[in-house]
Residue frames relative to the residue before (quaternion, step in Angstrom):
aa qw qx qy qz dx dy dz
M 1.0000 0.0000 0.0000 0.0000 0.00 0.00 0.00
A 0.5471 -0.6121 0.4531 0.3475 3.56 -1.05 0.84
S 0.5428 -0.6919 0.3984 0.2606 3.50 -0.93 0.90
I 0.7421 0.3249 -0.2124 0.5465 3.56 1.15 -0.49
T 0.7525 0.4237 -0.2573 0.4336 3.70 0.66 -0.91
G 0.3398 -0.7242 0.5293 0.2827 3.61 1.06 -0.58
Q 0.5230 0.6389 -0.4169 0.3801 3.56 1.16 0.36
T 0.4534 -0.6696 0.5111 0.2911 3.59 -1.14 0.53
D 0.4803 0.6953 -0.4357 0.3101 3.62 1.20 -0.15
L 0.1273 -0.8378 0.5075 0.1559 3.49 1.22 -0.80
D 0.0624 0.8089 -0.5741 0.1101 3.58 0.88 0.97
L 0.7741 -0.0725 0.1191 0.6175 3.54 0.86 -1.09
E 0.0644 -0.7867 0.6140 0.0052 3.49 -0.56 1.24
M 0.2474 -0.8140 0.5191 0.0819 3.52 -0.43 1.33
L 0.2088 -0.7922 0.5658 0.0928 3.53 -0.77 1.05
L 0.7497 -0.0004 -0.0020 0.6618 3.54 1.26 -0.66
L 0.0644 -0.7903 0.6093 0.0051 3.56 -0.77 1.05
G 0.0644 0.8483 -0.5172 0.0937 3.57 0.13 1.38
G 0.5828 0.6292 -0.3628 0.3643 3.62 1.17 -0.25
F 0.6355 -0.4823 0.4356 0.4169 3.46 -1.37 -0.31
R 0.2080 -0.7605 0.6056 0.1078 3.51 -0.99 0.91
F 0.0357 -0.8064 0.5898 -0.0251 3.49 -0.99 0.94
T 0.3021 -0.6868 0.6188 0.2327 3.56 -1.25 0.42
V 0.0199 -0.7804 0.6238 -0.0387 3.53 -0.73 1.05
T 0.4987 -0.6465 0.4882 0.3081 3.53 -1.36 0.07
A 0.4065 -0.6936 0.5461 0.2356 3.55 -0.87 0.95
G 0.3897 -0.7309 0.5212 0.2056 3.56 -0.81 1.08
P 0.7287 -0.4760 0.2875 0.3996 3.54 -1.27 0.32
T 0.6470 0.5001 -0.3224 0.4768 3.63 1.03 -0.73
L 0.6532 0.5151 -0.3143 0.4575 3.53 0.92 -0.85
R 0.6489 0.5098 -0.3051 0.4754 3.58 0.99 -0.83
R 0.6708 0.5019 -0.3114 0.4485 3.56 0.97 -0.84
D 0.7562 0.4218 -0.2071 0.4554 3.53 0.90 -1.00
K 0.3328 -0.7229 0.5118 0.3235 3.58 1.26 -0.54
W 0.1484 -0.8080 0.5663 0.0663 3.59 -1.19 0.21
H 0.3918 -0.6722 0.5816 0.2374 3.53 -1.36 0.40
G 0.5535 -0.5091 0.5082 0.4199 3.60 -1.34 0.30
G 0.7272 0.4266 -0.3027 0.4446 3.53 -1.03 0.68
L 0.5292 0.6122 -0.4114 0.4194 3.61 1.27 -0.10
F 0.3287 -0.7268 0.5665 0.2070 3.56 -0.97 0.87
V 0.0748 -0.8212 0.5651 0.0264 3.58 -0.96 0.86
Q 0.2570 -0.7589 0.5872 0.1149 3.54 -1.21 0.43
Y 0.5307 -0.6164 0.4733 0.3382 3.59 -1.18 0.60
V 0.0963 -0.7781 0.6202 0.0228 3.48 -1.18 0.77
T 0.5254 -0.5904 0.5152 0.3316 3.54 -1.32 0.40
S 0.0926 0.8324 -0.5362 0.1050 3.59 -0.68 0.94
D 0.4865 -0.6394 0.5057 0.3142 3.58 -1.15 0.64
E 0.6074 0.6013 -0.3408 0.3917 3.58 1.31 -0.31
G 0.7343 -0.4136 0.2096 0.4959 3.50 1.30 0.03
D 0.6462 -0.4902 0.3940 0.4324 3.65 -1.15 -0.50
F 0.8143 0.2893 -0.2272 0.4489 3.51 -1.34 0.32
V 0.3177 0.7401 -0.4974 0.3224 3.55 1.11 0.86
V 0.0963 -0.8099 0.5772 0.0391 3.54 -0.88 0.99
E 0.0712 -0.7334 0.6703 0.0882 3.50 -1.38 0.41
R 0.7198 -0.4164 0.3003 0.4673 3.60 -1.33 0.18
S 0.4685 -0.6542 0.5226 0.2818 3.58 -1.04 0.80
G 0.3126 -0.7284 0.5846 0.1733 3.51 -1.31 0.65
G 0.6858 -0.5230 0.2572 0.4359 3.46 1.31 0.26
S 0.6802 0.4887 -0.2523 0.4846 3.56 1.30 -0.59
K 0.7714 0.1979 -0.0769 0.5999 3.60 1.07 -0.76
V 0.0187 0.7957 -0.6036 0.0454 3.50 -0.88 0.96
A 0.2207 -0.7657 0.5894 0.1325 3.58 -0.87 1.00
G 0.7282 -0.2827 0.2305 0.5803 3.53 1.17 -0.76
V 0.4832 -0.6306 0.5118 0.3268 3.52 -1.31 -0.24
V 0.4744 -0.6701 0.4951 0.2841 3.61 -0.96 0.90
L 0.3577 -0.7568 0.5111 0.1950 3.58 -0.87 0.99
F 0.8175 0.2174 -0.0820 0.5269 3.54 0.83 -0.89
P 0.5120 -0.6488 0.4788 0.2961 3.56 -1.24 0.56
S 0.5328 -0.5626 0.5010 0.3854 3.50 -1.23 0.30
E 0.5963 -0.5748 0.4092 0.3829 3.49 -1.25 0.19
R 0.0747 -0.7800 0.6170 0.0728 3.61 -1.23 0.34
Y 0.1235 -0.8239 0.5497 0.0621 3.56 -0.41 1.19
D 0.7072 0.3553 -0.2250 0.5684 3.55 1.20 -0.55
P 0.3485 -0.7794 0.4713 0.2212 3.67 -0.44 1.01
L 0.6552 0.4867 -0.3097 0.4878 3.61 1.26 -0.16
I 0.3504 0.7156 -0.5352 0.2804 3.61 1.17 0.24
G 0.2749 -0.7441 0.5854 0.1672 3.61 -0.90 1.00
G 0.0839 0.7746 -0.6247 0.0517 3.52 -1.36 -0.28
T 0.7926 -0.3032 0.2169 0.4825 3.47 -1.27 -0.12
F 0.7773 0.3110 -0.1737 0.5185 3.61 0.91 -0.90
G 0.6253 -0.5616 0.3587 0.4061 3.65 1.08 0.31
P 0.7975 -0.3164 0.2111 0.4683 3.55 -1.33 -0.39
M 0.7764 0.3162 -0.2811 0.4671 3.55 -1.30 0.41
Y 0.2878 0.7736 -0.5023 0.2576 3.49 1.05 0.82
G 0.7504 0.2377 -0.2195 0.5763 3.57 -0.51 1.16
S 0.4875 -0.6262 0.5287 0.3012 3.48 -1.44 -0.30
N 0.5700 -0.6174 0.4358 0.3224 3.50 -1.23 0.61
D 0.7692 -0.0407 -0.0343 0.6368 3.63 1.28 -0.23
N 0.1922 -0.8317 0.5147 0.0798 3.54 -0.46 1.19
W 0.7757 -0.3922 0.2682 0.4154 3.49 -1.32 0.01
T 0.6720 0.5073 -0.2998 0.4485 3.54 1.20 -0.43
S 0.4907 -0.7083 0.4013 0.3106 3.51 1.25 0.24
Y 0.7548 -0.3770 0.1849 0.5038 3.52 0.55 1.28
Q 0.3589 0.7207 -0.5339 0.2583 3.63 0.94 0.50
P 0.4982 -0.6580 0.4806 0.2966 3.56 -0.97 0.88
G 0.4320 -0.7091 0.4994 0.2474 3.57 -0.88 0.98
T 0.6793 0.5076 -0.2751 0.4530 3.55 1.18 -0.49
G 0.4770 0.6849 -0.4324 0.3412 3.64 1.19 -0.05
V 0.1891 -0.7451 0.6255 0.1339 3.49 -1.31 0.33
G 0.7394 0.4102 -0.2850 0.4515 3.59 -1.25 0.22
G 0.8254 -0.2051 0.1095 0.5144 3.58 0.58 1.02
Q 0.6777 0.4686 -0.2852 0.4897 3.54 1.26 -0.34
N 0.7141 0.4480 -0.2968 0.4487 3.60 1.13 0.18
G 0.2801 0.7697 -0.5216 0.2387 3.55 1.00 0.83
V 0.1068 -0.7758 0.6218 0.0089 3.53 -1.08 0.86
S 0.3163 -0.7389 0.5602 0.2002 3.58 -0.97 0.76
I 0.0059 -0.7759 0.6308 0.0081 3.58 -0.97 0.86
I 0.2588 -0.7135 0.6274 0.1742 3.49 -1.32 0.31
S 0.0235 -0.7729 0.6341 -0.0003 3.48 -1.17 0.75
G 0.8120 0.3654 -0.2113 0.4031 3.57 -0.93 0.77
G 0.8354 -0.1146 0.0472 0.5355 3.64 1.16 0.13
L 0.3071 0.7220 -0.5687 0.2471 3.55 -0.56 1.14
I 0.0219 -0.7277 0.6823 0.0671 3.58 -1.08 0.67
G 0.2472 0.7682 -0.5484 0.2193 3.60 -0.66 1.10
F 0.5098 -0.5902 0.5342 0.3262 3.41 -1.54 -0.07
F 0.1741 -0.7730 0.6030 0.0922 3.62 -0.80 0.99
K 0.3320 -0.7442 0.5400 0.2104 3.58 -0.83 0.97
L 0.7670 0.2617 -0.1504 0.5662 3.55 1.12 -0.74
Y 0.2097 0.7035 -0.6474 0.2047 3.46 -0.96 1.12
E 0.6538 -0.5127 0.3697 0.4160 3.60 -1.21 0.35
T 0.1494 -0.8000 0.5786 0.0544 3.61 -0.89 0.97
I 0.6849 0.3677 -0.2558 0.5746 3.64 1.27 -0.33
A 0.4173 -0.7299 0.4996 0.2087 3.52 -0.95 0.96
L 0.4895 -0.6331 0.5057 0.3221 3.50 -1.19 0.51
S 0.0233 0.7575 -0.6521 0.0191 3.55 -1.17 0.80
G 0.8420 -0.0382 -0.0184 0.5378 3.50 -0.44 1.21
G 0.7204 -0.4589 0.2472 0.4576 3.55 1.16 0.61
T 0.7097 0.3449 -0.2822 0.5456 3.60 1.24 0.08
R 0.5219 -0.6347 0.4751 0.3147 3.52 -1.23 0.57
S 0.3843 0.7171 -0.4739 0.3369 3.57 0.46 1.22
G 0.4942 0.7081 -0.3897 0.3203 3.66 1.28 0.15
G 0.6422 -0.5164 0.3516 0.4442 3.64 1.07 0.19
P 0.7303 -0.4143 0.3049 0.4495 3.57 -1.26 -0.05
I 0.3749 -0.6913 0.5677 0.2435 3.49 -1.09 0.77
V 0.1724 -0.7431 0.6339 0.1278 3.59 -0.97 0.83
Y 0.2241 -0.7638 0.5983 0.0916 3.59 -0.84 1.07
H 0.1180 -0.7619 0.6353 0.0441 3.53 -1.12 0.83
L 0.6083 -0.5334 0.4243 0.4067 3.57 -1.22 0.48
H 0.8328 0.1851 -0.2050 0.4797 3.54 -1.14 0.96
D 0.3277 0.7071 -0.5386 0.3202 3.68 1.14 0.32
K 0.4432 -0.6467 0.5345 0.3157 3.60 -1.03 0.65
L 0.2298 -0.7634 0.5932 0.1115 3.54 -0.92 0.87
R 0.0502 -0.7599 0.6478 0.0190 3.62 -0.93 0.91
V 0.5153 -0.5884 0.5268 0.3328 3.50 -1.41 0.14
S 0.3747 -0.7510 0.5035 0.2052 3.63 -0.72 1.05
E 0.6997 -0.4376 0.3655 0.4306 3.51 -1.35 -0.04
N 0.6995 0.4599 -0.2504 0.4863 3.56 1.32 -0.33
G 0.5647 -0.6237 0.3602 0.4030 3.53 1.37 0.08
L 0.6241 0.5477 -0.3379 0.4431 3.53 1.21 0.23
L 0.6083 -0.5560 0.4075 0.3934 3.61 -1.20 0.51
C 0.0890 0.7642 -0.6349 0.0705 3.58 -1.18 0.69
N 0.3219 -0.7261 0.5673 0.2177 3.52 -1.31 0.29
D 0.2647 0.7731 -0.5223 0.2438 3.55 1.21 0.57
S 0.5439 -0.6013 0.4658 0.3545 3.62 -1.14 0.59
A 0.6138 -0.5387 0.4258 0.3895 3.55 -1.23 0.49
A 0.6203 0.5636 -0.3434 0.4238 3.61 1.01 -0.69
Q 0.6725 0.4711 -0.2808 0.4969 3.58 1.02 -0.85
L 0.6427 0.5084 -0.3348 0.4652 3.58 0.99 -0.70
I 0.6045 0.5361 -0.3678 0.4603 3.58 1.06 -0.64
L 0.6387 0.5238 -0.3071 0.4728 3.59 0.95 -0.96
A 0.6951 0.4629 -0.2736 0.4771 3.71 1.11 -0.52
G 0.6617 -0.5432 0.2977 0.4225 3.52 1.34 0.16
V 0.5138 0.5876 -0.4451 0.4389 3.65 1.27 0.12
T 0.2993 -0.8191 0.4588 0.1701 3.55 -0.30 1.27
D 0.7983 0.0647 -0.0295 0.5981 3.56 1.14 -0.64
P 0.1858 -0.8276 0.5135 0.1301 3.62 0.27 1.29
L 0.2231 -0.7809 0.5695 0.1273 3.55 -0.93 0.91
E 0.3244 -0.6850 0.6125 0.2242 3.52 -1.07 0.77
V 0.0958 -0.8375 0.5375 0.0225 3.58 -0.71 1.06
G 0.8066 -0.1085 0.0817 0.5753 3.62 1.17 -0.13
I 0.4225 -0.6569 0.5596 0.2772 3.50 -1.43 -0.38
V 0.5433 -0.5707 0.4988 0.3610 3.50 -1.33 0.39
S 0.1416 -0.8077 0.5711 0.0383 3.50 -0.94 1.05
A 0.7540 0.0591 -0.0592 0.6515 3.52 1.42 -0.24
V 0.3495 -0.7334 0.5407 0.2183 3.59 -0.77 0.97
P 0.5783 -0.5604 0.4575 0.3771 3.56 -1.18 0.53
S 0.1628 0.7753 -0.5968 0.1276 3.57 -0.94 0.94
T 0.6352 -0.4939 0.3882 0.4494 3.59 -1.15 0.14
R 0.5985 0.5953 -0.3750 0.3832 3.64 1.01 -0.51
N 0.7587 0.2980 -0.1471 0.5602 3.49 1.20 -0.85
K 0.5048 -0.6832 0.3831 0.3628 3.61 1.24 0.45
N 0.6335 -0.6082 0.2848 0.3843 3.45 1.03 1.07
R 0.4026 0.6811 -0.5051 0.3447 3.53 1.02 0.85
L 0.4221 -0.6834 0.5364 0.2589 3.54 -1.17 0.60
G 0.2659 -0.7555 0.5813 0.1435 3.51 -0.77 1.08
A 0.0210 0.8354 -0.5449 0.0696 3.59 -0.58 1.09
D 0.2498 -0.7037 0.6521 0.1309 3.50 -1.14 0.86
I 0.0887 -0.8239 0.5598 0.0026 3.60 -0.13 1.27
K 0.1611 -0.8090 0.5644 0.0303 3.54 -0.72 1.15
Y 0.6206 0.5843 -0.3447 0.3933 3.59 1.20 -0.28
């Protein structure tokens, strides 16, 4: 069970939470698409106010989302397919599409060791995710992909994928394996 959310989804299981925690506002695209814990976000300019975030494109990072959005319909699709979000999130059944105080999201910046359920599994090749399975090794540099997920793709490949300034955010601290339910252990320093 995830150590903070109490969910069995295990989007992001935090082993050490040492960074700064912030409440920010989920932007309209993030609310529409929903999100998983472990998604990296960036600040954006918005008519909805200040401290608004959307999915990171890999060049700018405000932090990583701690908790998933809600999911009332188990067949909701999205970027990651069915089961996107959680059946009850940290906001106690708060609609992810609400505005005006109903769209707060917790992020962390600056220090986290944990297991990530979602991360890039297909390597970049020539700027597209068609390079076969990614193999993670201990101490690999981790960057944020064009999709807002952790990856160990090279900065050169990420640039070809449209990430103008790839950011290194941490290292691999545990490789995905059957022992850890194929989750990526990451020591996030950003």
